[in-house]
Phi, psi and omega in degrees: 000094180266100181200159178274125180257138177256132176287115182273317187207145182219071180255259179293312171221153180294141174241131182249161174234134179197186178297142181305144182302325179273000175079007186288325184211176194279331189231131174211147176279134184227153179235135175282120184300326181294320179290325174296314178302316180299319183282338176280349180055048179290142183272017178237164177292154188300311185301317179295317183297309184291322178294323177295317181295319180297314182288315185295322186253009171069032178289146188246127176296136181089348176241310182259334183205164177222122178273142175226148179269126174286157178294139180289138176250022179128328179254201179288127182296138179281154178257130174256149179237121175260128189250148168293163179296323180297317179294317180298319179295318181294318179297318178298319183294318186286350173294336173056047175216175186296318181294323177296317179294322179295316180294319178300316179297319178298317180296323177296318179295321178298317178299320179298315179295325180292322177297321177296322178295318178298323178296316179295324178296321178296316177298319181296321178297320180296317179294324179296318178296319179296316179298319178299317180296318180294319178298315179300322185279319192257334181280128182301145178294140177196165178299341184257006185298330182297340182265355186298313181299319178301318181296318179292322178298314178297324178299316181293312180300318181296320180294320185278317188247342185093359182225150174276180186299316181298318181293322178294321177297319180295319180297327183260009181055047183259155172296153184296342179261001182294145179280110183301326185298335179290351184241010175270154177283163176305321180295319178294320178296320177299321179293319177301314179300316181299313183291324179292326174296320178297316179298319177304314181294319182290324175297320179296334178276358177089013181288150177276171178303313182296323178293318179295318178301320179297319180297314184290320189265342185240326187260327182278138177293144177291149182276116183301134177087358182249316183292134179289153175288000000 
């Protein structure tokens, strides 16, 4: 699995986000089997343990897990296994001890938060399309009209996070074409949706960019817990 993984959460065990193991879509939560093994305090060496679990419970490479070779540091390169959340939960459960049950519960809670995040992303996409349509309809044509949406987007990001889109990509080590919204928290996405709805309404009232900017940055109260220090 050659892909860039983003660390999503690092509480009881690290949770990563990357392309789905079966390649179907762009984002999936993944667990490093070695880190799971370390936190389960298994009394066997890692390689023996993970191979036994794969064989005993019928996990399938390319569906439930993906092995990757670490770079050699002089000896034989170690193999890492990235697991789907379902496989990680099952492995934690079959350990049949308190730490295994705790980790399984933690993984379930992470999945719940991730579903909420996906819902907010879906809402944010809908609002973005609506804002784009309103800009096309109401903003006068000019050689610079193609940049109008970018300016409003940067205004919203700056209001919510303190950074524009380019700065957020740099902070998160993202490609210049990466979708910044995929790296915002649910609270930040809710704030983005709120501000884009406000911009839609103000555009409909005939306000200019500078007037809208004044409303967002000077008159509206900041959303507690979203604005960066």
